[in-house]
Backbone as CSV, one residue per row, in Angstrom:
resi,resn,N_x,N_y,N_z,CA_x,CA_y,CA_z,C_x,C_y,C_z
1,MET,-40.064,123.968,-111.824,-39.471,123.665,-113.124,-38.709,122.344,-113.056
2,CYS,-38.683,121.662,-114.170,-37.936,120.413,-114.200,-36.529,120.663,-114.748
3,GLU,-35.734,119.640,-114.676,-34.340,119.757,-115.115,-34.168,119.774,-116.627
4,CYS,-35.245,119.459,-117.363,-35.088,119.381,-118.821,-35.209,120.740,-119.493
5,ASN,-35.465,121.790,-118.708,-35.559,123.160,-119.220,-36.652,123.366,-120.250
6,CYS,-37.755,122.637,-120.100,-38.862,122.793,-121.041,-39.735,123.982,-120.681
7,GLY,-39.508,124.568,-119.498,-40.310,125.703,-119.073,-41.586,125.287,-118.345
8,GLU,-41.772,124.007,-118.138,-42.971,123.509,-117.467,-42.569,122.561,-116.349
9,ASN,-43.560,122.216,-115.546,-43.360,121.159,-114.567,-43.799,119.870,-115.233
10,CYS,-42.867,119.044,-115.649,-43.172,117.831,-116.406,-43.856,116.764,-115.567
11,LYS,-43.653,116.798,-114.280,-44.180,115.716,-113.449,-45.304,116.218,-112.563
12,ASP,-46.495,115.656,-112.750,-47.563,115.895,-111.797,-47.479,114.788,-110.746
13,GLU,-48.382,114.820,-109.779,-48.310,113.847,-108.683,-48.474,112.409,-109.173
14,LYS,-49.402,112.192,-110.094,-49.627,110.844,-110.621,-48.385,110.355,-111.366
15,MET,-47.780,111.246,-112.150,-46.565,110.886,-112.882,-45.444,110.515,-111.911
16,GLU,-45.301,111.295,-110.862,-44.278,111.006,-109.842,-44.488,109.614,-109.243
17,GLN,-45.746,109.278,-108.944,-46.048,107.977,-108.357,-45.693,106.843,-109.307
18,ILE,-46.010,107.031,-110.582,-45.687,106.002,-111.578,-44.182,105.816,-111.677
19,LEU,-43.462,106.902,-111.853,-42.008,106.816,-112.026,-41.322,106.223,-110.792
20,ASN,-41.783,106.616,-109.627,-41.131,106.161,-108.394,-41.324,104.672,-108.114
21,LYS,-42.202,104.003,-108.842,-42.369,102.555,-108.697,-41.192,101.795,-109.309
22,TYR,-40.439,102.474,-110.164,-39.404,101.815,-110.952,-38.033,102.395,-110.643
23,THR,-37.023,101.536,-110.746,-35.655,102.030,-110.619,-35.328,102.834,-111.871
24,LYS,-34.296,103.631,-111.782,-33.918,104.505,-112.896,-33.100,103.744,-113.936
25,ASP,-33.582,102.574,-114.283,-32.930,101.710,-115.258,-33.713,101.769,-116.569
26,LYS,-33.009,101.939,-117.670,-33.649,102.043,-118.988,-34.506,100.824,-119.333
27,SER,-34.187,99.695,-118.724,-34.943,98.475,-119.010,-36.399,98.575,-118.516
28,ASN,-36.700,99.581,-117.720,-38.061,99.776,-117.210,-38.918,100.640,-118.132
29,LEU,-38.365,101.084,-119.245,-39.081,102.011,-120.124,-40.444,101.481,-120.568
30,ILE,-40.509,100.255,-121.051,-41.777,99.706,-121.563,-42.829,99.660,-120.456
31,GLN,-42.444,99.216,-119.272,-43.402,99.148,-118.168,-43.900,100.545,-117.790
32,ILE,-43.003,101.512,-117.776,-43.384,102.891,-117.453,-44.327,103.429,-118.525
33,LEU,-43.978,103.235,-119.790,-44.842,103.703,-120.879,-46.222,103.054,-120.801
34,ASN,-46.243,101.765,-120.519,-47.511,101.050,-120.421,-48.383,101.623,-119.304
35,GLU,-47.781,101.887,-118.170,-48.546,102.422,-117.038,-49.029,103.846,-117.318
36,ILE,-48.216,104.643,-117.975,-48.631,106.002,-118.333,-49.778,105.947,-119.338
37,GLN,-49.661,105.066,-120.329,-50.721,104.890,-121.330,-52.033,104.518,-120.636
38,GLU,-51.978,103.599,-119.691,-53.186,103.164,-118.982,-53.751,104.277,-118.100
39,SER,-52.893,105.057,-117.485,-53.343,106.109,-116.570,-53.887,107.345,-117.280
40,TYR,-53.218,107.749,-118.352,-53.574,108.993,-119.022,-54.334,108.788,-120.338
41,GLY,-54.276,107.564,-120.870,-54.945,107.295,-122.144,-54.059,107.512,-123.350
42,TYR,-52.928,108.142,-123.157,-51.941,108.384,-124.217,-50.649,108.825,-123.555
43,ILE,-49.606,109.012,-124.369,-48.314,109.424,-123.827,-47.983,110.798,-124.395
44,SER,-48.169,111.798,-123.575,-47.967,113.189,-124.002,-46.483,113.543,-124.078
45,LYS,-46.205,114.667,-124.701,-44.826,115.151,-124.756,-44.324,115.441,-123.337
46,LYS,-45.224,115.955,-122.515,-44.884,116.245,-121.131,-44.466,114.959,-120.402
47,SER,-45.194,113.883,-120.661,-44.850,112.585,-120.055,-43.499,112.096,-120.559
48,GLN,-43.272,112.261,-121.852,-42.001,111.832,-122.435,-40.837,112.606,-121.817
49,LEU,-41.043,113.897,-121.589,-39.999,114.715,-120.962,-39.707,114.231,-119.542
50,ALA,-40.773,113.896,-118.807,-40.587,113.408,-117.436,-39.827,112.084,-117.435
51,ILE,-40.164,111.193,-118.356,-39.471,109.899,-118.461,-38.015,110.121,-118.843
52,SER,-37.794,111.011,-119.807,-36.441,111.320,-120.267,-35.571,111.780,-119.107
53,GLU,-36.127,112.657,-118.290,-35.397,113.174,-117.134,-35.154,112.060,-116.107
54,TYR,-36.184,111.281,-115.841,-36.106,110.240,-114.803,-35.113,109.136,-115.180
55,LEU,-35.177,108.671,-116.424,-34.311,107.569,-116.855,-33.006,108.047,-117.489
56,ASN,-32.860,109.365,-117.595,-31.682,109.938,-118.237,-31.499,109.353,-119.644
57,MET,-32.587,109.405,-120.408,-32.619,108.872,-121.777,-32.951,109.992,-122.741
58,PRO,-32.424,109.931,-123.946,-32.792,110.934,-124.948,-34.274,110.802,-125.347
59,MET,-34.901,111.934,-125.561,-36.306,111.950,-125.997,-36.485,111.136,-127.274
60,ALA,-35.542,111.208,-128.182,-35.651,110.494,-129.462,-35.763,108.991,-129.245
61,GLU,-35.043,108.481,-128.275,-35.086,107.046,-127.987,-36.462,106.650,-127.429
62,ILE,-36.995,107.470,-126.558,-38.320,107.216,-125.978,-39.379,107.295,-127.068
63,TYR,-39.297,108.323,-127.900,-40.238,108.496,-129.007,-40.174,107.298,-129.967
64,GLY,-38.976,106.816,-130.219,-38.802,105.661,-131.098,-39.507,104.423,-130.572
65,VAL,-39.437,104.197,-129.278,-40.109,103.047,-128.669,-41.630,103.229,-128.751
66,ILE,-42.099,104.435,-128.438,-43.545,104.707,-128.474,-44.106,104.469,-129.869
67,THR,-43.418,104.959,-130.877,-43.935,104.837,-132.241,-43.716,103.444,-132.834
68,PHE,-42.819,102.673,-132.265,-42.595,101.306,-132.750,-43.752,100.388,-132.364
69,TYR,-44.239,100.529,-131.135,-45.311,99.664,-130.636,-46.676,100.301,-130.877
70,SER,-47.541,99.575,-131.590,-48.858,100.127,-131.920,-49.751,100.290,-130.691
71,ARG,-49.405,99.667,-129.602,-50.198,99.778,-128.382,-50.141,101.193,-127.796
72,PHE,-49.044,101.882,-128.044,-48.868,103.228,-127.502,-49.388,104.274,-128.482
73,THR,-49.910,105.366,-127.922,-50.394,106.451,-128.763,-49.914,107.797,-128.222
74,LEU,-49.680,108.709,-129.130,-49.213,110.050,-128.774,-50.353,111.046,-128.667
75,LYS,-51.532,110.635,-129.092,-52.698,111.525,-129.067,-53.764,110.932,-128.160
76,PRO,-54.488,111.799,-127.463,-55.560,111.267,-126.628,-56.641,110.625,-127.490
77,LYS,-57.177,109.521,-127.012,-58.268,108.854,-127.709,-59.575,109.357,-127.132
78,GLY,-60.627,109.120,-127.889,-61.942,109.529,-127.426,-62.410,108.700,-126.247
79,LYS,-63.449,109.183,-125.604,-64.062,108.446,-124.502,-64.467,107.058,-124.986
80,TYR,-64.941,107.005,-126.234,-65.314,105.740,-126.860,-64.377,105.512,-128.043
81,ASN,-63.453,104.579,-127.876,-62.498,104.259,-128.933,-63.065,103.098,-129.745
82,ILE,-63.363,103.376,-131.015,-63.968,102.370,-131.876,-62.900,101.811,-132.809
83,SER,-62.701,100.498,-132.726,-61.711,99.820,-133.554,-62.424,98.857,-134.494
84,VAL,-62.151,98.999,-135.775,-62.734,98.100,-136.770,-61.634,97.171,-137.257
85,CYS,-61.904,95.871,-137.174,-60.919,94.883,-137.602,-60.866,94.826,-139.130
86,LEU,-59.662,94.946,-139.659,-59.450,94.818,-141.098,-58.591,93.596,-141.413
87,GLY,-58.570,92.643,-140.482,-57.872,91.383,-140.725,-58.547,90.649,-141.872
88,THR,-57.919,89.636,-142.383,-58.399,88.949,-143.584,-59.851,88.498,-143.496
89,ALA,-60.204,87.753,-142.460,-61.585,87.243,-142.345,-62.589,88.386,-142.283
90,CYS,-62.303,89.396,-141.507,-63.227,90.532,-141.379,-63.306,91.325,-142.680
91,TYR,-62.158,91.539,-143.297,-62.123,92.319,-144.536,-62.932,91.631,-145.643
92,VAL,-62.735,90.329,-145.774,-63.443,89.556,-146.802,-64.960,89.619,-146.577
93,LYS,-65.363,89.699,-145.309,-66.790,89.719,-144.989,-67.372,91.123,-144.876
94,GLY,-66.602,92.154,-145.273,-67.179,93.490,-145.399,-66.845,94.519,-144.341
95,SER,-65.767,94.320,-143.594,-65.451,95.295,-142.548,-65.101,96.674,-143.093
96,GLU,-64.615,96.734,-144.326,-64.282,98.033,-144.909,-65.537,98.907,-145.042
97,LYS,-66.667,98.289,-145.373,-67.936,99.041,-145.466,-68.351,99.560,-144.086
98,VAL,-68.116,98.763,-143.056,-68.429,99.173,-141.687,-67.551,100.371,-141.302
99,LEU,-66.263,100.288,-141.615,-65.335,101.379,-141.319,-65.718,102.638,-142.092
100,ASP,-66.059,102.482,-143.358,-66.463,103.642,-144.173,-67.685,104.337,-143.581
101,ARG,-68.653,103.540,-143.109,-69.850,104.122,-142.507,-69.496,104.898,-141.251
102,LEU,-68.613,104.328,-140.431,-68.180,104.978,-139.201,-67.507,106.314,-139.497
103,LYS,-66.596,106.317,-140.453,-65.892,107.557,-140.818,-66.878,108.602,-141.329
104,GLU,-67.844,108.167,-142.120,-68.852,109.072,-142.668,-69.707,109.677,-141.545
105,LYS,-70.159,108.831,-140.620,-71.033,109.284,-139.528,-70.325,110.241,-138.573
106,LEU,-69.061,109.948,-138.272,-68.336,110.775,-137.306,-67.611,111.954,-137.953
107,GLY,-67.407,111.880,-139.267,-66.716,112.964,-139.962,-65.236,113.039,-139.651
108,ILE,-64.663,111.912,-139.256,-63.218,111.850,-138.986,-62.648,110.614,-139.664
109,ASP,-61.325,110.530,-139.699,-60.648,109.398,-140.332,-59.980,108.537,-139.263
110,VAL,-59.444,107.432,-139.701,-58.706,106.523,-138.814,-57.573,107.304,-138.152
111,GLY,-57.419,107.089,-136.849,-56.365,107.765,-136.101,-56.783,109.129,-135.562
112,GLN,-58.015,109.525,-135.815,-58.477,110.833,-135.360,-59.522,110.699,-134.257
113,THR,-59.749,111.809,-133.581,-60.735,111.902,-132.504,-61.684,113.046,-132.834
114,THR,-62.955,112.846,-132.531,-63.938,113.905,-132.786,-63.585,115.133,-131.947
115,PRO,-63.930,116.331,-132.432,-63.587,117.557,-131.705,-64.098,117.592,-130.261
116,ASP,-65.217,116.926,-129.994,-65.753,116.903,-128.627,-65.053,115.876,-127.733
117,GLY,-64.114,115.098,-128.310,-63.363,114.109,-127.543,-64.153,112.852,-127.200
118,LYS,-65.321,112.690,-127.812,-66.166,111.560,-127.461,-65.789,110.274,-128.193
119,PHE,-65.392,110.376,-129.475,-65.101,109.186,-130.277,-63.742,109.285,-130.952
120,SER,-63.102,108.132,-131.085,-61.908,108.028,-131.921,-62.020,106.731,-132.713
121,ILE,-61.319,106.701,-133.832,-61.393,105.546,-134.739,-60.005,104.936,-134.906
122,GLU,-59.980,103.606,-134.847,-58.770,102.853,-135.150,-59.111,101.739,-136.124
123,ALA,-58.181,101.420,-136.985,-58.282,100.232,-137.834,-57.292,99.239,-137.244
124,THR,-57.770,98.028,-136.954,-56.892,97.041,-136.336,-56.755,95.827,-137.239
125,ARG,-55.814,95.004,-136.912,-55.641,93.725,-137.574,-56.054,92.653,-136.583
126,CYS,-56.594,91.618,-137.029,-57.143,90.493,-136.276,-57.167,90.655,-134.753
127,ILE,-58.371,90.645,-134.220,-58.518,90.703,-132.760,-58.849,89.328,-132.191
128,GLY,-58.842,88.306,-133.044,-59.042,86.940,-132.586,-60.491,86.509,-132.475
129,ALA,-61.371,87.194,-133.171,-62.792,86.827,-133.145,-63.262,86.528,-134.574
130,CYS,-62.445,85.814,-135.312,-62.711,85.560,-136.735,-64.043,84.853,-136.979
131,GLY,-64.467,84.049,-136.043,-65.742,83.348,-136.182,-66.935,84.291,-136.169
132,LEU,-66.723,85.510,-135.683,-67.782,86.518,-135.634,-67.622,87.574,-136.727
133,ALA,-66.708,87.364,-137.629,-66.355,88.367,-138.637,-67.574,88.826,-139.447
134,PRO,-67.565,90.107,-139.794,-66.640,91.178,-139.400,-66.938,91.682,-137.986
135,VAL,-65.892,92.221,-137.363,-65.958,92.609,-135.959,-65.475,94.040,-135.770
136,PHE,-66.095,94.738,-134.820,-65.556,96.009,-134.335,-65.719,96.041,-132.822
137,THR,-64.942,96.885,-132.180,-65.041,97.034,-130.728,-65.274,98.493,-130.386
138,VAL,-65.951,98.691,-129.276,-66.061,100.018,-128.672,-65.481,99.835,-127.276
139,ASN,-64.322,100.443,-127.062,-63.526,100.193,-125.869,-63.320,98.682,-125.750
140,ASP,-63.852,98.019,-124.760,-63.619,96.577,-124.624,-64.820,95.731,-125.036
141,GLU,-65.855,96.359,-125.541,-67.074,95.656,-125.967,-66.928,95.204,-127.424
142,VAL,-67.128,93.907,-127.687,-66.969,93.346,-129.034,-68.340,93.221,-129.706
143,TYR,-68.398,93.656,-130.952,-69.609,93.535,-131.763,-69.275,92.690,-132.988
144,GLY,-69.913,91.524,-133.094,-69.647,90.612,-134.197,-70.738,90.650,-135.241
145,ASN,-70.461,89.978,-136.375,-71.373,89.951,-137.521,-71.792,91.371,-137.889
146,ALA,-70.813,92.253,-137.901,-71.059,93.678,-138.078,-71.506,94.019,-139.493
147,THR,-72.364,95.004,-139.539,-72.843,95.583,-140.800,-72.829,97.094,-140.624
148,PRO,-72.912,97.845,-141.720,-73.030,99.294,-141.561,-74.257,99.673,-140.706
149,GLU,-75.324,98.909,-140.811,-76.536,99.187,-140.035,-76.308,98.955,-138.539
150,LEU,-75.559,97.888,-138.198,-75.237,97.655,-136.798,-74.363,98.791,-136.272
151,MET,-73.421,99.241,-137.093,-72.573,100.365,-136.689,-73.442,101.587,-136.395
152,ASP,-74.420,101.862,-137.249,-75.331,103.000,-137.029,-76.016,102.884,-135.672
153,LYS,-76.546,101.702,-135.393,-77.293,101.454,-134.157,-76.401,101.633,-132.926
154,VAL,-75.232,101.021,-132.959,-74.302,101.098,-131.821,-73.822,102.533,-131.632
155,LEU,-73.499,103.198,-132.716,-73.031,104.575,-132.647,-74.097,105.474,-132.025
156,GLU,-75.336,105.260,-132.419,-76.443,106.054,-131.861,-76.563,105.838,-130.348
157,GLU,-76.406,104.586,-129.920,-76.469,104.288,-128.480,-75.384,105.037,-127.721
158,TYR,-74.167,105.044,-128.258,-73.060,105.711,-127.576,-73.177,107.238,-127.670
159,GLN,-73.749,107.735,-128.744,-73.931,109.181,-128.857,-74.922,109.690,-127.818
160,ASN,-75.862,108.843,-127.417,-76.855,109.241,-126.434,-76.405,109.037,-124.989
161,LYS,-75.234,108.410,-124.806,-74.668,108.241,-123.463,-73.947,109.509,-123.053
162,GLU,-73.847,109.695,-121.779,-73.066,110.825,-121.276,-71.681,110.417,-120.935
């Protein structure tokens, strides 16, 4: 059991390794959150409890930082995280139609993950590829000059992957 009285063991071995890299100084919060996000794919309540205990910080303060920065997420993302750019250049060139097709095909909305955990959808603002507008990404792969038809094709490829 941990000291926070949550009734669980908040720290697994990986969490212990991450926390032990840093001094128990509140100024390390962002670096710790970033490393947890990279390791686990999101920041769970269990992780927040472990950080709270380690840094002796209130959960509300940790939650406030997580929700302030769009880079952090409280929910696990799908194996394939699809982000559609809705920045000005992409939006003007039809990215909303691409996003609508994606939502229709997957049956989920922005910020959600498919029940099988395979796909999640994000709407982003400018990813810096305006010359290729409209743009979407699947994990770190960029797809430019996007159309609803290209989304169909790419989605089919990823649906057939294991």
